N, C-alpha and C positions, 0 to 999 in steps of 0.2 A: 504493500500500500504506500509506504514511504517513497519507494522507487517510482511508482506511478505518479505521485504528486510532484516529485522532483522533475520527471520528464515533462509533465504538463506545464510546470513553471518555466522550464527551459524553452519549451516550444512556444509559449506565450511571449516570452522575452524576445525570441528570434523573430516572431511575427511583428512585434512592435518595432523592433530594430529595422526590419525590412521596410516598414512604412515610413520610417523617419530618415532613410538614406537620402542625402542631398541630391537634388536633381542633376548636379554636375557629373555624378557617377553614371547616370543613365546615358546610353548612346542614342543619338537622334540622327536619322538619315534625311537629308534635304534633297529635293528634286531641283536640279539646276537646268534651266532652259537657255539655249543659245541658238540664234538663227544663223550664226556663222558656221562654216564647215569646220570640222575638228582640226584640220591642218592650218587654219588661219593664224597668222603670226601673233595676233592679239590673244587668241585662245592658248596657243602653245607657250608664249613668253610671259603673258600677264595673268590671264584668268586661272589657268590650271595651277601655276605656282602660288598664286594668291590663296586659292582655296586649300591647297596642300599646306600652306603655312598656317591657315586658320585651324586646320585639322591638327597640326603639330602643337600649336599653342593651347588648344583645348584638350590636349593629351588623348586625342581620339574620341572624345565625347561627341564631336560633330563629324559626320561623314557626308559625302556629297555624291549623288548619283547623277551623272551627266546625260543630257538629251541634246545632242548636237544637231546642227543643220535644220532646225525647225521641226524636229520629230515630235516634240511635245507642244511647243508654241511657236508659231511664226511671228514675224515682227508686229503685224497688226493685232495679234492676239495677246501680246505680252502683258499689257496693262490689265486687261480684264482677267487674264489667266492668274495674275498675282492676286488680284482682289477676290477672286472666287476660291482661291486655294488650290487650283489645278497645278500650279507650280510654286515652289517656295522661294526661289531666287532666280533672277534673270540677269545675265552678265551684261547684256546690252539691251536696255528696255526701249522699245520702239515708240517713244512718246511723239516722235515726228509723224507717226501714222494717225495720231488722234489729236491734231492741233486744237480742235475745238474744246478739248478738256484741259488744255494747258495754254490758254491765250496770253496770260501775263508772262509765263516762262519764255514764250517765244520772242520776247524782247531780245534774247540772245542771238537770234538768227537774223536780225536786221542787218543789212549788207555792210560789208567792209569795215567792221569794228575792230577786228583782231589781227595780230601779226603772227601768232603761233597758236598751236593747239594747246600747248601747256598753259599759255596765258588764258585762253578761252575757258579751259577746264576750271581754273581757279576762280575766275570771275563767276562762272556758273555755281561753283561751290559756295562762294561768299554770298551771292544773291539768294540762294536757297536758304541759307541760315539767317539772313538779315532782312529780307524783304517779305513781310507776312503774306502779301497777296500771292507771291510765288510759292511759298511753302504750303499754303492752303490748298493749292492745286494737287498736291501729292498726298492728300489725306488717304489713309489706307495703305500707303506705300512707305517703306523705310529706305532711304537712300544710303548706300554704302560707299559709293565713290562717284565722281562726276566726270563725265567724258563726252566730248563731241568728236565727230568724225573729222577726217582730213578735209581741208578746204577744196571746193570745186574751183579750179583755176581755168583760165582760157588757154586752150592748146590749139594752135592754128596750123592748118595744112602747110606742108613744106613748100607748096607752089604758090602760097599766098603771102603777101607782105606781113611781117610781124606787127602785132598791135602794141604800140608804144604809148599811144594817147587815145583818149576817147574818140577823137576825130577819126582815127584809123579803124575803129570798130564799126563806123556808120555803114549800114546796108549789108554787112557781111552776114551770111547765112550760118547761124550757130546752132548746132544740135545739142539737145539736152534730154536726159531721161528723168529729170526731176522738175516738179512744178516751179520751184524757185528759179531754176535756170531759165525756164521759159519767161517767167515774170521779169527777171532782171535783164534779159536780152531785149525785151520790148522797151524797158525804161532807158536802157543805155543806147538805143538807136540801132541795134542789130535786128536782123530778121530771124525770129526763132523757128526752129524746126523740132517738133516733138517726136522723139524716137524711143523705141524700146532699147534697153541696154544691149540686147543681143544684135541689134541692127546698126549700132554706132560704127563699128569697125568697117562694115561693108559700105556705109554711107561715105566714110572718109576715103576708102579705097576707090570708090567710083567718082570721087570729087562732087558728090551730090550736096555736100556742105563745105563751108570754108574752115570750120573749126568746131570745137566742142567745149562744153563745160564738163570737166572731169577731174576727180580727185588726183592730185599729182603723185601721192605715195605709191599707188598701185598701177600707174599708167604704163610702165614698162612691162609689168606682168601681164596686163591686158593687151599688150602689143599695139597700143594706140600710137606708139612712137614709130611704127612702120610708116606712118603717113603724116605725122606732125613733127615739126622741128622748130617751131616758134612758140615759146611758152611764156605767157604773161601771168606772173604770180601776183594776182590782184587780191588774194584773200577773200574769195567769193563765198557762195553758199556752203553750208554744212548742216549736218543733222545732229541732234542731241540724243545720246545713247547711254544714260547713266546706269550703273549697277544698282539693282533694287531687290530688296527682300519684301515679302508680303508681311503685312502687319500681324497676321495670325502666326506666322513662323517666328517673327521677332518676339512676340509675347511669350513664346514657349522657352526662350533662352534664359539662362541664369544671368544674374547681374554681372558676373565675371565674364561670361561669354560675350555679352553686349559690349563690355568694356574693351575686349579684344578687337571686335569689329571696329569700334570707334577709334581705337588707337592706330588703326591701319588706314583710315579714310583718306588722310592727306597723302600717304605714301601711294595709295592706289590712284588717286586723282593725278598725282605727279607722274606716275609711271605711264599711264595711258597717254598723257600728253607728250611725254618725252619720247616714247617709242614711235608715235605717229610723226612727230617732228623729225625724228631720226630717219624714218623711211622716206619722208618727203625729201629731206636733204640728200639722202643716198641717190634717189632718182634724179634729182637736179644735178648732182655731181656727175653721174653717168651720162646724162644728156649733154651737159656742158663739155665733157671730155670728148664726145664724138662731134662737137662743133655746132650744137644747136644754139639758137638765140634764147637766152634767159633774160626776161625783162622784169624788173621790179620797179613799180611806179614810185617816183619821188613824191613827197608829201603834197606839193602843190597840185600835181596831176591827180593824185588819189582823191583830193578834196573835190575835184570836178566829178568824179565817179560817185562819190557820196551825195553830192548835190543832185545828180541826175536820178538817183534812186530815192529821193525825198518822198515820192508818193507811197513807197513802202512804209516809211516811218509814219506818214500821215494816216495811212490805213490802220496801222497798229494803234495809234493814238485814238482813233475813232472807235475801234473795237473796245478799248479800255474805257472810254467815255460812256459808251452804250451800256457797259456793265457797272458803271458807277465807280470805276477805279481811276485813281490819279496817275495816268500813264507817264506824264512828264516827270513826275517825282521818281518813278521807277527807272526811267531812262537815265535820269541824272545820276542815280546811284550806280547803275551799271557802268556809266562813263567814268565815275569816280573810281570804281574798282578796276576798270581797264587801265587807267593811268597808274594805279598802284602796282599792278602786276606787269606792266609794260617792260619788256626786255628781260624778264626773269629767267633764271637758269634752274634746271632740275637738280634735286638732291637725291642721290641714290639711297636705297635701303638694302640691307644684307640679303633679303629674300629675293631680290630681283635677279641675282646671279650675274654672270659676266659675259653672257653670250647673246644679249638681246640687241646689240647695235650692229648695224651694217657698215 
C-alpha cells in the first residue's frame, strides 16, 4: 500500500512537472513561403542562412519547413495567406500585389527617391516604426526585416543612342512588364509598350522596342545584354518585399524567441540591401568592362526627371487626402529619413558568411 501511494505521488508530480515545462523547450515547426525558386541568390545567401541562424539561436526550438517557388503561396496570395494562417512566415511578402491595402506605405515607391537598395530598405524600416499610418496598414502582420527589390533602370538597345537626358528619352518606345514602368514612361515622354516578361527578350531582338525598364542586378542572367549596351541608372521603379510573420505565429513565440527575431531585424534589412546593391554593381562592372555606356544622371538632370513625374506624387497625395491622411507630412518624413541614410554603407554580421559578394 505504501509503495502504491509512493508511485501515485511520483506520477502526480511528473504530470504537474510536464504541465509546467517552459514553452521554450517545446519544438515548433513554421511553414515558410517563398515565391522565388530555391536557387535564387537571395534564398541561398540570405533567407536560408537567416532562418538557420534563428534555429541555432533558439537551440532548435524553432524549425522551418520551406515551400519554394510559390508551392504554398504565390506573390498575390502572401498577405492573405499570412493573415489566414495558411503560412507562418513569408520571406518576400508581395504587398506590391495589393497596393490598395497599403496606400500610405506606397509613398516609398514614388519615383527617383533613392540611390541604393540599402538606403531604401532602411528608410522603409524607419517609416514603418515611426509613421503610425504606415504601421497601421500591417495590422495582423509582424515585420521581421525590410526589403525592396532592385531598381528598374533604363536599358537601351545597342543600335539606339544612349539616354543621357530627359530630352533623349522623348518618343522612344520603352517596354515594361510592370504597371509603374508603363506609368513612368508616359510621364517622362517615352512611348510605353506593355509586355509580358517572357516577351521582352524577343521584342529587343526584333528591334520592336528601343529599350526596357528592367532591374539591373539580374539583367545579364536574363540575357537582356545580348541586345542592350546603353544603361541609364536612373533609380527607377521597384517593389517592396518585406519578410513577414503572421500575427498568430508570432503570438505563439516565447519572449526570448521574439527577442531573437528583433535582435536580427536590422542585420536582415542591411543584408538584403547590401546583396542587391552588390549584384547590381557586379552587373554594371561586367557591362562597363565589355564597353557598354553606363550613364548616371547628375543631380540637376535627375531633378528634371523628378519634376516630370510630379503627377505620380500628386496622385498619391490625393489618395491620402481621400482617406483623411496627411500625405504631405508622411512624404516629408520619408524625405527626412532618405537624407539620413543617404550614402550609407552596410555593416556585416557573422551569420552572413563570406561568400555572398560577386
